N, C-alpha and C positions, 0 to 999 in steps of 0.2 A: 642828252646824247645817249644813244643806246649802243653800247659796245660789247654786249654780251656779259656784262658784270655790273654790279652795283657798287656804290660807295662803301657799303658794308663789307662787300667782298674784298675790296682793296684794303680797308682798315684791318680786317682779320688777317690778311696775308702779311701786312706790315707788322702786326703784333707778333706773329710767329717768327718773322725775321729778327725782330728785336731780341726775342728769347734765344734764338740760335746763336746770334752774334755774342750776346753776353756770356753764354756757356763757352764759346770758343775763346774769348778774351780771358775769362776766369782760368781756363786751362793754361794759357800762356803765362798768366801772372803766378799761378801756383801758390797763392797765399790768400788774399782777400777775395770777398765776394761782393757783387753789386748790391747796394741797398735799393729799396723800392720806395718811391715817393709819388703817390697818386694825387692828382690835383684836378680842379675844375676850372673851365674857362668861364668868364663872367657872362658871355652871350650864349654859350651852349657847348656841350662836349667837354673834353678835358684831355688828360694824358697820364702817362706813367714815365717818370724820370728814373733811370737806373744809374746810380753813381758809384764809382769805385775810387777810393782815395787811400794813399799810403800803403799800397800793396808792395809786393816784392819787385815787380817790374814797373808798375804804373804809379806815378806820383798822384795823378788826378785824371779822371776821365769820366765820360758819361755816354750812355746810349739812350736817347730819349724817343719816346713814342708820343704822338699827339693825334687827336681827331677832334677838330674844333670847328665851330661855325659862328657866323655873326654878320653884321652889316659890312658890305664891301668897302674897304679903305679907299680913300680918294686916289692914291697913287696907282691903284690897280684898274681904275675905270677906263683908262685909255686902251687897255689890253682886252677888254671883253665887250660883249653885246651891250648896246646902250641901255637896254631895258633891265640889265642885271642890277640887283640891289643887295643880294646876300650871297655869301660864299660858304663852302665846306672845304676844309683842307685836312689831309691826314698825311703823316710822314714819319720816318725814322731818321734821326740825325745823331751822329756820333763824332766825338773828338777824344783822342787818347794822348796824354802827355806822359811819356816814360820818365823814370828817374835818370836813366843813363843817356848821355849825349850820343851814344852809339846806336841807340834804338830810335828809329824815326817817329816823329809825330805823325798821326794819321787821322784823316777825316773822311767820312762817308755820309751820304744823304740820299734818301729816296723819298719822293713826295708826290701827292696827287691833289689837284685843285679843281673845283667845279663851282659854277654859279647857278642861281635859280633861273637863269635865262638859257641854260643848256651848254655854256662853255665848259670845256673840260680838257685837262692836259696833265702830263707827268713831267717831272724833272728829277735831277739827281746827279750822282757821280761819286767817284772815289779819287782821292789824291794823296800823295805822300810828301812829307816834308822832312827829309833827312838833315840832321845837323852836320854830319860828315857823310858826303855822298860816296856810296859804294856802287860802282858801275854795274857789276854783275847782279847785285840785288835790285838795282833800278831796272835792269832788263827783265828780270823775273817778274817784277811788279807790272810792268807794261805788257809783257807777253801774256800774263794771266788775264789782264783786262781785255786784251785784243782777242784772245780765244773766246771769251764770253761774247764780245761784240760780234765777232765773225759768225757765231752760231745763230745770230738773229738779224743781221743786216750786213751786207758785203761792204758798205761804206761807213758803217757805224764807228769803227775805231778811228779812222782818219778824221771824220767829222768831229767826233766828240773829244778826241785828243787836242785838235786845234782849238775847240771851244774852251777846254780846260786851260790851255796855255794863255788864252786871252782873258779868261775870267780870273784865274788865280795869279793875277799880275798886280804888282803894287806900283802904280804910276809914279808916285812921288819918290820911290826908291829906284825906279827903272830896273826892276828885277822881279822874277816870279817868286811866289811864296815858297816853292819847293821844286820838285821835279815833275809836278803835274800828275796826270792820270787821264780820267775822262770826266766830262761835264756835259749835261744836256738840259734843255728847258723848253717849255711849250711844245712838248712832243705828244701828239694826239693819235689815238686809234681811229681807224675808219669805222663807220657805223657797222654794227654786228661783227666786229672783229676784236681780238684781244692780243694781237701780236706785241704791241708796245707794253701792255701790262705784263705779259710773260717775260719780256726783256728786262723790265724794271725789277721784277722779282729775282731774275737771274743775277742782276747786278748786286742785289742785297746778299744773295747766297755766295757770291764770289769773294766777298770781302775777306773772310778768314783765309781763303786759299792764296790771295794776293799778299796779305800782310803777315799772316802767321809765321811762315818760314823765315822771314827777315827778322822778326822779333825774337824767335827762338834761337836763331844763329848768333845774335848779338847780345842777348840779355845778360850773359855771364861774363862778357869781356870787361877787363879792367879799364878804368879811365882816370884822367887827371883833373886837378882843380882848374887848370887852364882850359881843358875841354869843357868843363862844366860852365865856365864863364862864357865861352862861345855859345853854348846851348842857350843860356839866358838871353844873350843878345839876339839870337835867331828867334827865340820865343817872342821877343819884343816886336819883331817884324810880323809874327803871326797875329799878335794883338792888334797891330796897326791895321792889317787887312780886315780882320773880323769886325772891328769897330767902325771903320770908315767905308768899306766897300761891300761887305757880305750882304747878299739879298735876304737870306734867312733872318739875320739879325734885324734888318730894317723891317721886314714883314712882321716879325714878332713884336717889335716896339710899337709899330704903327697900328697894330690890331689889339693893343692892350694885353699882350701875352704875358705869361708868367716870367718875371725877370730872372729868377734863379735858373730856370731852364734855358732861357735865351742866352745868358752869359756863362752857361756851363762850359762853353768852348774855351774860355780863357784859362791860362795856366796859373798855378799857385804862385810861381815865382818867375819874373822876367826882368830884364835890365835894359837900360838905355845909357850908353856912354857917349859923351860928346865927341863927335867926329872920329869915331873908332874905325880904324882901317887895319885889316889883317896884314901881317908881314908877307912880303913877296915870297912866293914858292912855299909858303907854309901850308899845312893841311887845310887850314881855314880858307886861305886864298884859293887853293885848288878846288875846294868844294864850291866856292862862290862862282866859279866859272860855269857851273851847271845850273845856276838860277837864271835861266834864259829860256825864251820861247824857241820852238822849232827844232829841238833836239830829237833825233830819231832814236829813241831808246830801244825800240825793238831790234834794231840792226846795229846798235852802237858797238 
């Protein structure tokens, strides 16, 4: 596929985005810095895991870059040209778990995939998982993503917001993981065009603008042990989604990826209490009302 750029161009752009996001998150934390852990993939390529633990704001999180290649996994073969046998994939993936239950968990991912038969596409997105839902902050988050989408495609936000609602859904809980965001996959450029590549880069650079003000506003707020307990329960939901449904986790496991990087998204602490139900009209119950598809956050 000739789209006016090479896989090396995409990989270089994603490396730069990883660096800029790490700098932004370090500024929010105000304490610890990301460590660097370079690794090699057994078939070819490798990556750089950037991990921050026990900071002032973030208990655990990572911003991972990878550019790997190898034999095409069986579960991908229905998606590509029948003659495809090998793949190249590059991406940046991050998850941050704050200490405070008042600072949301956040996830973002941008990725590019191509095969030796000429298939090529982008995927990615950004989504927010507040433990306690703050409606004005949810609006800011979605409005920021919409502004980026609108600059690249008139229908992008509506399409990708719906896809996020559907993707970040936990069927066995009948609830969304958080308040969503945007999600897209199998998005291809036309030959000799780079509009989608430019959009995906913009999504990467939008992350700090969408998340940073929320984290800054909430990071010094006091919280209680009961609020911490609810945070660990909601983290449990996060773990359930990532281990059961997340495509990136499955892809990493089925391509023999580096397990430490694949499971970086899991929190240090989480809880599961038997048949736990928040009290009616409690802050926890009120927040739970927003773990649903189809909420118009931009105009809420």
